[in-house]
PDB file with one MODEL, atoms N, CA, C and O in Angstrom:
MODEL        1
ATOM      1  N   UNK A   1      10.293 -14.260 -13.115  1.00  0.00           N
ATOM      2  CA  UNK A   1      10.827 -13.718 -12.200  1.00  0.00           C
ATOM      3  C   UNK A   1      10.051 -12.438 -11.376  1.00  0.00           C
ATOM      4  O   UNK A   1       9.432 -11.537 -11.943  1.00  0.00           O
ATOM      5  N   UNK A   2      10.186 -12.539 -10.289  1.00  0.00           N
ATOM      6  CA  UNK A   2       9.399 -11.938  -9.234  1.00  0.00           C
ATOM      7  C   UNK A   2      10.464 -10.260  -9.013  1.00  0.00           C
ATOM      8  O   UNK A   2      11.678 -10.268  -9.216  1.00  0.00           O
ATOM      9  N   UNK A   3       9.738  -9.046  -8.605  1.00  0.00           N
ATOM     10  CA  UNK A   3      10.622  -7.754  -8.357  1.00  0.00           C
ATOM     11  C   UNK A   3       9.886  -7.217  -7.357  1.00  0.00           C
ATOM     12  O   UNK A   3       8.668  -7.216  -7.183  1.00  0.00           O
ATOM     13  N   UNK A   4      10.839  -6.726  -6.673  1.00  0.00           N
ATOM     14  CA  UNK A   4      10.052  -5.974  -5.174  1.00  0.00           C
ATOM     15  C   UNK A   4      10.250  -4.640  -5.556  1.00  0.00           C
ATOM     16  O   UNK A   4      11.248  -4.320  -6.202  1.00  0.00           O
ATOM     17  N   UNK A   5       9.269  -3.711  -5.168  1.00  0.00           N
ATOM     18  CA  UNK A   5       9.211  -2.619  -4.829  1.00  0.00           C
ATOM     19  C   UNK A   5       9.563  -1.883  -3.464  1.00  0.00           C
ATOM     20  O   UNK A   5       8.980  -2.411  -2.517  1.00  0.00           O
ATOM     21  N   UNK A   6      10.149  -1.094  -3.209  1.00  0.00           N
ATOM     22  CA  UNK A   6      10.105  -0.412  -1.791  1.00  0.00           C
ATOM     23  C   UNK A   6       9.309   0.494  -1.827  1.00  0.00           C
ATOM     24  O   UNK A   6       9.002   1.218  -2.774  1.00  0.00           O
ATOM     25  N   UNK A   7       8.971   0.480  -0.849  1.00  0.00           N
ATOM     26  CA  UNK A   7       7.966   1.491  -0.243  1.00  0.00           C
ATOM     27  C   UNK A   7       8.496   2.753   0.694  1.00  0.00           C
ATOM     28  O   UNK A   7       9.133   2.519   1.721  1.00  0.00           O
ATOM     29  N   UNK A   8       8.231   3.934   0.328  1.00  0.00           N
ATOM     30  CA  UNK A   8       8.614   4.826   1.123  1.00  0.00           C
ATOM     31  C   UNK A   8       7.630   6.361   1.444  1.00  0.00           C
ATOM     32  O   UNK A   8       7.250   7.224   0.653  1.00  0.00           O
ATOM     33  N   UNK A   9       7.490   6.265   2.550  1.00  0.00           N
ATOM     34  CA  UNK A   9       6.621   7.050   3.309  1.00  0.00           C
ATOM     35  C   UNK A   9       6.857   8.676   3.180  1.00  0.00           C
ATOM     36  O   UNK A   9       7.958   9.048   3.584  1.00  0.00           O
ATOM     37  N   UNK A  10       6.227   9.406   2.816  1.00  0.00           N
ATOM     38  CA  UNK A  10       7.151  11.006   2.703  1.00  0.00           C
ATOM     39  C   UNK A  10       5.665  12.170   2.693  1.00  0.00           C
ATOM     40  O   UNK A  10       4.598  11.638   2.387  1.00  0.00           O
ATOM     41  N   UNK A  11       5.648  13.264   2.931  1.00  0.00           N
ATOM     42  CA  UNK A  11       4.738  14.134   3.571  1.00  0.00           C
ATOM     43  C   UNK A  11       4.228  15.062   1.972  1.00  0.00           C
ATOM     44  O   UNK A  11       5.032  14.857   1.063  1.00  0.00           O
ATOM     45  N   UNK A  12       3.481  15.649   1.732  1.00  0.00           N
ATOM     46  CA  UNK A  12       2.652  16.163   1.198  1.00  0.00           C
ATOM     47  C   UNK A  12       3.630  17.507   0.673  1.00  0.00           C
ATOM     48  O   UNK A  12       3.962  17.640  -0.505  1.00  0.00           O
ATOM     49  N   UNK A  13       3.933  18.250   1.523  1.00  0.00           N
ATOM     50  CA  UNK A  13       5.013  19.308   1.420  1.00  0.00           C
ATOM     51  C   UNK A  13       6.406  18.377   0.563  1.00  0.00           C
ATOM     52  O   UNK A  13       7.037  18.811  -0.401  1.00  0.00           O
ATOM     53  N   UNK A  14       6.586  17.219   1.147  1.00  0.00           N
ATOM     54  CA  UNK A  14       8.215  16.956   0.707  1.00  0.00           C
ATOM     55  C   UNK A  14       8.222  16.243  -0.949  1.00  0.00           C
ATOM     56  O   UNK A  14       9.112  16.020  -1.770  1.00  0.00           O
ATOM     57  N   UNK A  15       6.707  16.035  -0.918  1.00  0.00           N
ATOM     58  CA  UNK A  15       6.248  15.422  -2.559  1.00  0.00           C
ATOM     59  C   UNK A  15       5.933  16.462  -3.251  1.00  0.00           C
ATOM     60  O   UNK A  15       5.609  16.258  -4.421  1.00  0.00           O
ATOM     61  N   UNK A  16       5.937  17.770  -2.769  1.00  0.00           N
ATOM     62  CA  UNK A  16       5.638  18.949  -3.780  1.00  0.00           C
ATOM     63  C   UNK A  16       7.122  19.904  -3.863  1.00  0.00           C
ATOM     64  O   UNK A  16       7.371  20.722  -4.748  1.00  0.00           O
ATOM     65  N   UNK A  17       7.763  19.651  -3.019  1.00  0.00           N
ATOM     66  CA  UNK A  17       9.041  20.316  -3.312  1.00  0.00           C
ATOM     67  C   UNK A  17      10.033  19.345  -3.923  1.00  0.00           C
ATOM     68  O   UNK A  17      11.043  19.977  -4.230  1.00  0.00           O
ATOM     69  N   UNK A  18      10.139  18.116  -4.206  1.00  0.00           N
ATOM     70  CA  UNK A  18      11.084  17.465  -4.700  1.00  0.00           C
ATOM     71  C   UNK A  18      10.540  16.365  -5.710  1.00  0.00           C
ATOM     72  O   UNK A  18      11.152  15.320  -5.932  1.00  0.00           O
ATOM     73  N   UNK A  19       9.441  16.673  -6.246  1.00  0.00           N
ATOM     74  CA  UNK A  19       8.815  16.108  -7.281  1.00  0.00           C
ATOM     75  C   UNK A  19       9.525  15.397  -8.295  1.00  0.00           C
ATOM     76  O   UNK A  19       9.408  14.186  -8.480  1.00  0.00           O
ATOM     77  N   UNK A  20      10.458  16.365  -9.124  1.00  0.00           N
ATOM     78  CA  UNK A  20      11.050  16.198 -10.114  1.00  0.00           C
ATOM     79  C   UNK A  20      12.380  15.053  -9.812  1.00  0.00           C
ATOM     80  O   UNK A  20      12.689  14.095 -10.521  1.00  0.00           O
ATOM     81  N   UNK A  21      12.765  15.325  -9.044  1.00  0.00           N
ATOM     82  CA  UNK A  21      14.007  14.224  -8.417  1.00  0.00           C
ATOM     83  C   UNK A  21      13.049  12.864  -7.513  1.00  0.00           C
ATOM     84  O   UNK A  21      13.534  11.733  -7.557  1.00  0.00           O
ATOM     85  N   UNK A  22      11.949  13.049  -6.873  1.00  0.00           N
ATOM     86  CA  UNK A  22      11.352  11.534  -6.699  1.00  0.00           C
ATOM     87  C   UNK A  22      10.739  10.590  -7.737  1.00  0.00           C
ATOM     88  O   UNK A  22      10.568   9.386  -7.542  1.00  0.00           O
ATOM     89  N   UNK A  23      10.413  11.271  -8.899  1.00  0.00           N
ATOM     90  CA  UNK A  23       9.575  10.167 -10.121  1.00  0.00           C
ATOM     91  C   UNK A  23      11.142   9.738 -10.833  1.00  0.00           C
ATOM     92  O   UNK A  23      11.261   8.733 -11.533  1.00  0.00           O
ATOM     93  N   UNK A  24      12.247  10.633 -10.538  1.00  0.00           N
ATOM     94  CA  UNK A  24      13.478   9.802 -11.121  1.00  0.00           C
ATOM     95  C   UNK A  24      13.681   8.904 -10.407  1.00  0.00           C
ATOM     96  O   UNK A  24      13.903   7.793 -10.890  1.00  0.00           O
ATOM     97  N   UNK A  25      13.667   9.089  -9.174  1.00  0.00           N
ATOM     98  CA  UNK A  25      14.497   7.862  -8.353  1.00  0.00           C
ATOM     99  C   UNK A  25      13.481   6.618  -8.197  1.00  0.00           C
ATOM    100  O   UNK A  25      13.807   5.469  -7.898  1.00  0.00           O
ATOM    101  N   UNK A  26      12.214   7.079  -8.457  1.00  0.00           N
ATOM    102  CA  UNK A  26      11.274   5.863  -8.261  1.00  0.00           C
ATOM    103  C   UNK A  26      11.492   4.939  -9.489  1.00  0.00           C
ATOM    104  O   UNK A  26      11.761   3.745  -9.362  1.00  0.00           O
ATOM    105  N   UNK A  27      11.354   5.593 -10.743  1.00  0.00           N
ATOM    106  CA  UNK A  27      11.963   4.825 -12.081  1.00  0.00           C
ATOM    107  C   UNK A  27      13.395   3.942 -12.081  1.00  0.00           C
ATOM    108  O   UNK A  27      13.666   2.849 -12.578  1.00  0.00           O
ATOM    109  N   UNK A  28      14.040   4.718 -11.451  1.00  0.00           N
ATOM    110  CA  UNK A  28      15.402   4.115 -11.323  1.00  0.00           C
ATOM    111  C   UNK A  28      15.555   3.194 -10.367  1.00  0.00           C
ATOM    112  O   UNK A  28      16.406   2.311 -10.473  1.00  0.00           O
ATOM    113  N   UNK A  29      14.742   3.299  -9.320  1.00  0.00           N
ATOM    114  CA  UNK A  29      14.785   2.067  -7.851  1.00  0.00           C
ATOM    115  C   UNK A  29      13.800   1.366  -7.561  1.00  0.00           C
ATOM    116  O   UNK A  29      13.775   0.510  -6.677  1.00  0.00           O
ATOM    117  N   UNK A  30      12.721   1.742  -8.439  1.00  0.00           N
ATOM    118  CA  UNK A  30      11.538   0.789  -8.393  1.00  0.00           C
ATOM    119  C   UNK A  30      10.947   1.407  -7.047  1.00  0.00           C
ATOM    120  O   UNK A  30      11.053   0.591  -6.131  1.00  0.00           O
ATOM    121  N   UNK A  31      10.510   2.297  -6.758  1.00  0.00           N
ATOM    122  CA  UNK A  31      10.409   3.003  -5.434  1.00  0.00           C
ATOM    123  C   UNK A  31       8.488   3.299  -5.370  1.00  0.00           C
ATOM    124  O   UNK A  31       7.879   3.871  -6.275  1.00  0.00           O
ATOM    125  N   UNK A  32       8.050   2.932  -4.515  1.00  0.00           N
ATOM    126  CA  UNK A  32       6.599   3.818  -4.663  1.00  0.00           C
ATOM    127  C   UNK A  32       6.241   4.654  -3.292  1.00  0.00           C
ATOM    128  O   UNK A  32       6.739   4.429  -2.189  1.00  0.00           O
ATOM    129  N   UNK A  33       5.598   5.324  -3.498  1.00  0.00           N
ATOM    130  CA  UNK A  33       5.646   6.525  -2.462  1.00  0.00           C
ATOM    131  C   UNK A  33       3.970   6.524  -1.819  1.00  0.00           C
ATOM    132  O   UNK A  33       2.894   6.596  -2.413  1.00  0.00           O
ATOM    133  N   UNK A  34       4.334   6.396  -0.202  1.00  0.00           N
ATOM    134  CA  UNK A  34       3.299   7.023   0.140  1.00  0.00           C
ATOM    135  C   UNK A  34       2.806   8.214   0.677  1.00  0.00           C
ATOM    136  O   UNK A  34       3.104   8.351   1.864  1.00  0.00           O
ATOM    137  N   UNK A  35       2.052   9.255   0.118  1.00  0.00           N
ATOM    138  CA  UNK A  35       2.161  10.636   0.352  1.00  0.00           C
ATOM    139  C   UNK A  35       1.293  10.797   1.547  1.00  0.00           C
ATOM    140  O   UNK A  35       0.140  10.378   1.446  1.00  0.00           O
ATOM    141  N   UNK A  36       1.579  11.206   2.386  1.00  0.00           N
ATOM    142  CA  UNK A  36       0.614  11.809   3.571  1.00  0.00           C
ATOM    143  C   UNK A  36       0.436  13.380   3.987  1.00  0.00           C
ATOM    144  O   UNK A  36       1.225  14.325   4.005  1.00  0.00           O
ATOM    145  N   UNK A  37      -0.823  13.254   4.283  1.00  0.00           N
ATOM    146  CA  UNK A  37      -1.594  14.806   4.678  1.00  0.00           C
ATOM    147  C   UNK A  37      -1.889  14.518   5.823  1.00  0.00           C
ATOM    148  O   UNK A  37      -2.614  13.541   6.012  1.00  0.00           O
ATOM    149  N   UNK A  38      -1.436  15.248   6.849  1.00  0.00           N
ATOM    150  CA  UNK A  38      -1.723  15.390   8.329  1.00  0.00           C
ATOM    151  C   UNK A  38      -1.665  13.754   8.970  1.00  0.00           C
ATOM    152  O   UNK A  38      -2.228  13.320   9.975  1.00  0.00           O
ATOM    153  N   UNK A  39      -0.920  13.161   8.155  1.00  0.00           N
ATOM    154  CA  UNK A  39      -0.682  11.949   8.905  1.00  0.00           C
ATOM    155  C   UNK A  39      -1.429  10.727   8.234  1.00  0.00           C
ATOM    156  O   UNK A  39      -1.187   9.546   8.484  1.00  0.00           O
ATOM    157  N   UNK A  40      -2.717  11.366   7.021  1.00  0.00           N
ATOM    158  CA  UNK A  40      -3.340  10.227   6.574  1.00  0.00           C
ATOM    159  C   UNK A  40      -2.907  10.421   5.210  1.00  0.00           C
ATOM    160  O   UNK A  40      -2.411  11.408   4.666  1.00  0.00           O
ATOM    161  N   UNK A  41      -3.290   8.911   4.631  1.00  0.00           N
ATOM    162  CA  UNK A  41      -2.609   8.772   3.236  1.00  0.00           C
ATOM    163  C   UNK A  41      -3.574   9.530   2.080  1.00  0.00           C
ATOM    164  O   UNK A  41      -4.790   9.496   1.893  1.00  0.00           O
ATOM    165  N   UNK A  42      -2.769  10.041   1.576  1.00  0.00           N
ATOM    166  CA  UNK A  42      -3.959  10.620   0.302  1.00  0.00           C
ATOM    167  C   UNK A  42      -3.453  10.474  -1.261  1.00  0.00           C
ATOM    168  O   UNK A  42      -4.033  11.018  -2.201  1.00  0.00           O
ATOM    169  N   UNK A  43      -2.211   9.605  -1.392  1.00  0.00           N
ATOM    170  CA  UNK A  43      -1.701   9.151  -2.251  1.00  0.00           C
ATOM    171  C   UNK A  43      -0.891   8.034  -2.599  1.00  0.00           C
ATOM    172  O   UNK A  43       0.205   8.310  -2.113  1.00  0.00           O
ATOM    173  N   UNK A  44      -0.840   7.351  -2.949  1.00  0.00           N
ATOM    174  CA  UNK A  44       0.333   6.607  -3.877  1.00  0.00           C
ATOM    175  C   UNK A  44       0.581   6.802  -5.078  1.00  0.00           C
ATOM    176  O   UNK A  44      -0.159   6.908  -6.056  1.00  0.00           O
ATOM    177  N   UNK A  45       1.853   6.853  -4.933  1.00  0.00           N
ATOM    178  CA  UNK A  45       2.929   7.218  -6.205  1.00  0.00           C
ATOM    179  C   UNK A  45       3.874   6.171  -6.515  1.00  0.00           C
ATOM    180  O   UNK A  45       4.683   5.831  -5.651  1.00  0.00           O
ATOM    181  N   UNK A  46       3.862   5.610  -7.675  1.00  0.00           N
ATOM    182  CA  UNK A  46       4.753   4.566  -8.266  1.00  0.00           C
ATOM    183  C   UNK A  46       4.885   4.429  -9.458  1.00  0.00           C
ATOM    184  O   UNK A  46       3.911   4.476 -10.209  1.00  0.00           O
ATOM    185  N   UNK A  47       6.469   4.174 -10.010  1.00  0.00           N
ATOM    186  CA  UNK A  47       6.679   4.051 -11.506  1.00  0.00           C
ATOM    187  C   UNK A  47       5.733   3.516 -12.357  1.00  0.00           C
ATOM    188  O   UNK A  47       4.968   2.590 -12.088  1.00  0.00           O
ATOM    189  N   UNK A  48       5.807   4.107 -13.353  1.00  0.00           N
ATOM    190  CA  UNK A  48       4.747   3.515 -14.468  1.00  0.00           C
ATOM    191  C   UNK A  48       5.427   2.454 -15.385  1.00  0.00           C
ATOM    192  O   UNK A  48       6.461   2.822 -15.942  1.00  0.00           O
ATOM    193  N   UNK A  49       5.090   1.487 -15.561  1.00  0.00           N
ATOM    194  CA  UNK A  49       5.433   0.164 -16.375  1.00  0.00           C
ATOM    195  C   UNK A  49       4.500  -0.329 -17.336  1.00  0.00           C
ATOM    196  O   UNK A  49       3.340  -0.576 -17.009  1.00  0.00           O
ATOM    197  N   UNK A  50       4.803  -0.443 -18.170  1.00  0.00           N
ATOM    198  CA  UNK A  50       3.744  -1.390 -19.159  1.00  0.00           C
ATOM    199  C   UNK A  50       2.722  -2.557 -18.506  1.00  0.00           C
ATOM    200  O   UNK A  50       1.682  -2.920 -19.056  1.00  0.00           O
ATOM    201  N   UNK A  51       3.189  -3.036 -17.313  1.00  0.00           N
ATOM    202  CA  UNK A  51       2.734  -4.150 -16.645  1.00  0.00           C
ATOM    203  C   UNK A  51       1.011  -3.402 -16.184  1.00  0.00           C
ATOM    204  O   UNK A  51      -0.015  -4.033 -16.441  1.00  0.00           O
ATOM    205  N   UNK A  52       0.976  -2.160 -15.569  1.00  0.00           N
ATOM    206  CA  UNK A  52       0.167  -1.320 -15.074  1.00  0.00           C
ATOM    207  C   UNK A  52      -0.697  -1.748 -16.119  1.00  0.00           C
ATOM    208  O   UNK A  52      -1.571  -2.536 -15.758  1.00  0.00           O
ATOM    209  N   UNK A  53      -0.672  -1.313 -17.772  1.00  0.00           N
ATOM    210  CA  UNK A  53      -1.586  -1.152 -18.689  1.00  0.00           C
ATOM    211  C   UNK A  53      -2.425  -2.702 -18.680  1.00  0.00           C
ATOM    212  O   UNK A  53      -3.639  -2.845 -18.535  1.00  0.00           O
ATOM    213  N   UNK A  54      -1.775  -3.392 -18.807  1.00  0.00           N
ATOM    214  CA  UNK A  54      -2.103  -4.670 -19.507  1.00  0.00           C
ATOM    215  C   UNK A  54      -2.325  -5.453 -18.374  1.00  0.00           C
ATOM    216  O   UNK A  54      -2.426  -6.626 -18.736  1.00  0.00           O
ATOM    217  N   UNK A  55      -2.424  -5.359 -17.400  1.00  0.00           N
ATOM    218  CA  UNK A  55      -2.730  -5.842 -15.677  1.00  0.00           C
ATOM    219  C   UNK A  55      -4.029  -5.285 -15.000  1.00  0.00           C
ATOM    220  O   UNK A  55      -4.454  -5.601 -13.889  1.00  0.00           O
ATOM    221  N   UNK A  56      -4.636  -4.301 -15.979  1.00  0.00           N
ATOM    222  CA  UNK A  56      -6.166  -3.531 -15.578  1.00  0.00           C
ATOM    223  C   UNK A  56      -7.150  -4.699 -15.318  1.00  0.00           C
ATOM    224  O   UNK A  56      -7.212  -5.428 -16.308  1.00  0.00           O
ATOM    225  N   UNK A  57      -7.679  -4.970 -14.632  1.00  0.00           N
ATOM    226  CA  UNK A  57      -8.833  -6.117 -14.405  1.00  0.00           C
ATOM    227  C   UNK A  57     -10.124  -5.770 -15.148  1.00  0.00           C
ATOM    228  O   UNK A  57     -10.893  -6.568 -15.683  1.00  0.00           O
ATOM    229  N   UNK A  58     -10.250  -4.151 -15.074  1.00  0.00           N
ATOM    230  CA  UNK A  58     -11.052  -3.706 -15.889  1.00  0.00           C
ATOM    231  C   UNK A  58     -11.370  -3.897 -17.344  1.00  0.00           C
ATOM    232  O   UNK A  58     -12.423  -4.126 -17.938  1.00  0.00           O
ATOM    233  N   UNK A  59      -9.987  -3.714 -17.772  1.00  0.00           N
ATOM    234  CA  UNK A  59      -9.588  -3.804 -19.009  1.00  0.00           C
ATOM    235  C   UNK A  59      -9.495  -4.860 -19.584  1.00  0.00           C
ATOM    236  O   UNK A  59      -9.835  -4.767 -20.763  1.00  0.00           O
ATOM    237  N   UNK A  60      -9.140  -5.972 -19.236  1.00  0.00           N
ATOM    238  CA  UNK A  60      -8.875  -7.335 -19.151  1.00  0.00           C
ATOM    239  C   UNK A  60     -10.321  -8.099 -19.180  1.00  0.00           C
ATOM    240  O   UNK A  60     -10.323  -9.254 -19.605  1.00  0.00           O
ATOM    241  N   UNK A  61     -11.535  -7.520 -18.754  1.00  0.00           N
ATOM    242  CA  UNK A  61     -12.690  -7.885 -18.804  1.00  0.00           C
ATOM    243  C   UNK A  61     -13.141  -8.973 -17.184  1.00  0.00           C
ATOM    244  O   UNK A  61     -14.231  -9.482 -16.920  1.00  0.00           O
ATOM    245  N   UNK A  62     -12.053  -9.014 -16.504  1.00  0.00           N
ATOM    246  CA  UNK A  62     -12.014  -9.614 -15.504  1.00  0.00           C
ATOM    247  C   UNK A  62     -13.158  -9.199 -14.270  1.00  0.00           C
ATOM    248  O   UNK A  62     -13.845 -10.046 -13.701  1.00  0.00           O
ATOM    249  N   UNK A  63     -13.208  -7.861 -14.008  1.00  0.00           N
ATOM    250  CA  UNK A  63     -14.200  -7.572 -13.119  1.00  0.00           C
ATOM    251  C   UNK A  63     -14.845  -6.248 -13.686  1.00  0.00           C
ATOM    252  O   UNK A  63     -14.480  -5.547 -14.629  1.00  0.00           O
ATOM    253  N   UNK A  64     -15.958  -6.116 -12.793  1.00  0.00           N
ATOM    254  CA  UNK A  64     -16.386  -4.406 -13.712  1.00  0.00           C
ATOM    255  C   UNK A  64     -16.175  -3.420 -12.531  1.00  0.00           C
ATOM    256  O   UNK A  64     -16.088  -3.480 -11.305  1.00  0.00           O
ATOM    257  N   UNK A  65     -16.133  -2.410 -13.586  1.00  0.00           N
ATOM    258  CA  UNK A  65     -15.913  -0.858 -12.353  1.00  0.00           C
ATOM    259  C   UNK A  65     -16.422  -0.731 -10.952  1.00  0.00           C
ATOM    260  O   UNK A  65     -16.010  -0.230  -9.906  1.00  0.00           O
ATOM    261  N   UNK A  66     -17.556  -1.430 -11.376  1.00  0.00           N
ATOM    262  CA  UNK A  66     -18.264  -0.797  -9.465  1.00  0.00           C
ATOM    263  C   UNK A  66     -17.609  -1.886  -8.819  1.00  0.00           C
ATOM    264  O   UNK A  66     -17.138  -1.549  -7.733  1.00  0.00           O
ATOM    265  N   UNK A  67     -17.387  -3.302  -9.179  1.00  0.00           N
ATOM    266  CA  UNK A  67     -16.574  -4.325  -8.794  1.00  0.00           C
ATOM    267  C   UNK A  67     -15.273  -3.730  -8.244  1.00  0.00           C
ATOM    268  O   UNK A  67     -15.149  -3.562  -7.031  1.00  0.00           O
ATOM    269  N   UNK A  68     -14.587  -3.502  -8.853  1.00  0.00           N
ATOM    270  CA  UNK A  68     -13.557  -3.088  -8.857  1.00  0.00           C
ATOM    271  C   UNK A  68     -13.179  -1.800  -7.865  1.00  0.00           C
ATOM    272  O   UNK A  68     -12.052  -1.761  -7.369  1.00  0.00           O
ATOM    273  N   UNK A  69     -13.771  -1.158  -7.698  1.00  0.00           N
ATOM    274  CA  UNK A  69     -14.094  -0.098  -6.902  1.00  0.00           C
ATOM    275  C   UNK A  69     -14.227  -0.278  -5.631  1.00  0.00           C
ATOM    276  O   UNK A  69     -13.523   0.229  -4.758  1.00  0.00           O
ATOM    277  N   UNK A  70     -15.319  -1.154  -5.455  1.00  0.00           N
ATOM    278  CA  UNK A  70     -15.215  -1.972  -4.179  1.00  0.00           C
ATOM    279  C   UNK A  70     -14.119  -2.761  -3.245  1.00  0.00           C
ATOM    280  O   UNK A  70     -13.866  -2.704  -2.041  1.00  0.00           O
ATOM    281  N   UNK A  71     -13.550  -3.566  -4.397  1.00  0.00           N
ATOM    282  CA  UNK A  71     -12.578  -4.060  -3.993  1.00  0.00           C
ATOM    283  C   UNK A  71     -11.148  -2.949  -3.127  1.00  0.00           C
ATOM    284  O   UNK A  71     -10.535  -3.295  -2.117  1.00  0.00           O
ATOM    285  N   UNK A  72     -10.963  -1.775  -3.813  1.00  0.00           N
ATOM    286  CA  UNK A  72     -10.159  -0.793  -3.913  1.00  0.00           C
ATOM    287  C   UNK A  72     -10.493  -0.317  -2.257  1.00  0.00           C
ATOM    288  O   UNK A  72      -9.842  -0.306  -1.212  1.00  0.00           O
ATOM    289  N   UNK A  73     -11.679   0.005  -2.604  1.00  0.00           N
ATOM    290  CA  UNK A  73     -12.383   0.808  -1.168  1.00  0.00           C
ATOM    291  C   UNK A  73     -12.024   0.307   0.138  1.00  0.00           C
ATOM    292  O   UNK A  73     -11.610   0.930   1.116  1.00  0.00           O
ATOM    293  N   UNK A  74     -12.359  -1.481  -0.079  1.00  0.00           N
ATOM    294  CA  UNK A  74     -12.073  -1.969   1.178  1.00  0.00           C
ATOM    295  C   UNK A  74     -10.589  -2.541   1.233  1.00  0.00           C
ATOM    296  O   UNK A  74     -10.140  -3.184   2.182  1.00  0.00           O
ATOM    297  N   UNK A  75     -10.009  -2.266   0.263  1.00  0.00           N
ATOM    298  CA  UNK A  75      -8.677  -2.637   0.863  1.00  0.00           C
ATOM    299  C   UNK A  75      -8.208  -1.120   1.249  1.00  0.00           C
ATOM    300  O   UNK A  75      -7.511  -1.163   2.262  1.00  0.00           O
ATOM    301  N   UNK A  76      -8.296  -0.435   0.991  1.00  0.00           N
ATOM    302  CA  UNK A  76      -7.931   0.839   1.590  1.00  0.00           C
ATOM    303  C   UNK A  76      -8.660   1.168   2.694  1.00  0.00           C
ATOM    304  O   UNK A  76      -8.642   2.363   2.992  1.00  0.00           O
ATOM    305  N   UNK A  77      -9.462   0.242   3.560  1.00  0.00           N
ATOM    306  CA  UNK A  77     -10.020   0.426   4.704  1.00  0.00           C
ATOM    307  C   UNK A  77      -9.520  -0.853   5.524  1.00  0.00           C
ATOM    308  O   UNK A  77      -9.523  -0.978   6.749  1.00  0.00           O
ATOM    309  N   UNK A  78      -9.165  -1.616   4.730  1.00  0.00           N
ATOM    310  CA  UNK A  78      -8.261  -2.503   5.523  1.00  0.00           C
ATOM    311  C   UNK A  78      -6.872  -2.028   5.845  1.00  0.00           C
ATOM    312  O   UNK A  78      -6.172  -2.410   6.783  1.00  0.00           O
ATOM    313  N   UNK A  79      -6.650  -1.355   5.150  1.00  0.00           N
ATOM    314  CA  UNK A  79      -4.805  -0.763   4.978  1.00  0.00           C
ATOM    315  C   UNK A  79      -5.074   0.588   6.278  1.00  0.00           C
ATOM    316  O   UNK A  79      -4.156   1.009   6.983  1.00  0.00           O
ATOM    317  N   UNK A  80      -6.283   1.006   6.344  1.00  0.00           N
ATOM    318  CA  UNK A  80      -6.711   2.137   7.407  1.00  0.00           C
ATOM    319  C   UNK A  80      -6.745   1.435   8.992  1.00  0.00           C
ATOM    320  O   UNK A  80      -6.490   1.924  10.093  1.00  0.00           O
ATOM    321  N   UNK A  81      -7.096   0.332   8.655  1.00  0.00           N
ATOM    322  CA  UNK A  81      -7.523  -0.259  10.127  1.00  0.00           C
ATOM    323  C   UNK A  81      -6.637  -0.315  11.351  1.00  0.00           C
ATOM    324  O   UNK A  81      -5.713  -1.128  11.401  1.00  0.00           O
ATOM    325  N   UNK A  82      -6.887   0.519  12.333  1.00  0.00           N
ATOM    326  CA  UNK A  82      -5.984   0.685  13.388  1.00  0.00           C
ATOM    327  C   UNK A  82      -5.304  -0.551  13.849  1.00  0.00           C
ATOM    328  O   UNK A  82      -4.129  -0.641  14.205  1.00  0.00           O
ATOM    329  N   UNK A  83      -6.299  -1.604  13.790  1.00  0.00           N
ATOM    330  CA  UNK A  83      -5.755  -3.019  14.340  1.00  0.00           C
ATOM    331  C   UNK A  83      -4.377  -3.190  13.894  1.00  0.00           C
ATOM    332  O   UNK A  83      -3.452  -3.586  14.603  1.00  0.00           O
ATOM    333  N   UNK A  84      -4.318  -2.899  12.802  1.00  0.00           N
ATOM    334  CA  UNK A  84      -2.986  -3.000  11.929  1.00  0.00           C
ATOM    335  C   UNK A  84      -2.066  -1.960  12.004  1.00  0.00           C
ATOM    336  O   UNK A  84      -1.343  -1.643  11.060  1.00  0.00           O
ATOM    337  N   UNK A  85      -2.067  -1.443  13.038  1.00  0.00           N
ATOM    338  CA  UNK A  85      -0.894  -0.547  13.199  1.00  0.00           C
ATOM    339  C   UNK A  85       0.665  -1.185  13.926  1.00  0.00           C
ATOM    340  O   UNK A  85       1.737  -0.586  14.016  1.00  0.00           O
ATOM    341  N   UNK A  86       0.381  -2.351  14.302  1.00  0.00           N
ATOM    342  CA  UNK A  86       1.596  -2.840  14.957  1.00  0.00           C
ATOM    343  C   UNK A  86       2.381  -3.952  13.955  1.00  0.00           C
ATOM    344  O   UNK A  86       2.934  -4.949  14.420  1.00  0.00           O
ATOM    345  N   UNK A  87       2.348  -3.612  12.392  1.00  0.00           N
ATOM    346  CA  UNK A  87       2.766  -4.078  11.910  1.00  0.00           C
ATOM    347  C   UNK A  87       4.481  -4.204  11.794  1.00  0.00           C
ATOM    348  O   UNK A  87       5.175  -5.191  11.549  1.00  0.00           O
ATOM    349  N   UNK A  88       4.814  -2.954  12.043  1.00  0.00           N
ATOM    350  CA  UNK A  88       6.207  -2.506  11.879  1.00  0.00           C
ATOM    351  C   UNK A  88       7.005  -2.654  13.288  1.00  0.00           C
ATOM    352  O   UNK A  88       8.178  -2.330  13.472  1.00  0.00           O
ATOM    353  N   UNK A  89       6.317  -3.085  14.025  1.00  0.00           N
ATOM    354  CA  UNK A  89       6.934  -3.237  15.408  1.00  0.00           C
ATOM    355  C   UNK A  89       7.652  -4.795  15.505  1.00  0.00           C
ATOM    356  O   UNK A  89       8.300  -5.173  16.481  1.00  0.00           O
ATOM    357  N   UNK A  90       7.476  -5.347  14.677  1.00  0.00           N
ATOM    358  CA  UNK A  90       8.358  -6.752  14.718  1.00  0.00           C
ATOM    359  C   UNK A  90       9.827  -6.686  13.211  1.00  0.00           C
ATOM    360  O   UNK A  90      10.443  -7.595  12.656  1.00  0.00           O
ATOM    361  N   UNK A  91       9.865  -5.335  13.060  1.00  0.00           N
ATOM    362  CA  UNK A  91      10.292  -5.263  11.780  1.00  0.00           C
ATOM    363  C   UNK A  91      11.678  -4.670  12.551  1.00  0.00           C
ATOM    364  O   UNK A  91      12.660  -4.338  11.887  1.00  0.00           O
TER     365      UNK A  91
ENDMDL
END
C-alpha cells in the first residue's frame, strides 16, 4: 500500500511560532514542511515513522556514509536548480 505525503512550504518565522501545532498536524495528516529563510529552503520537517529507522541506507549497509552524503548534496542541488522553477506552473 502506498501512502502520499502532502508538502507545505512555510517561513522560518511561522515554523518558530507554530511549532507545537505543526508537529501535531504533521503526524495526524502526514504532512512534511519545507522551511524557508529569506526564500531559501533550510529545513525539511516531516513526521517520524518507524520506516525511517529501518529504511536508512547507511544502517542497512547499502551505502557508505560518504556516498549517501554526496547523493543528498546532489539531490539538493537538483532541487535548487532554477531550470526546474516552472514545475508548479502546470498545476
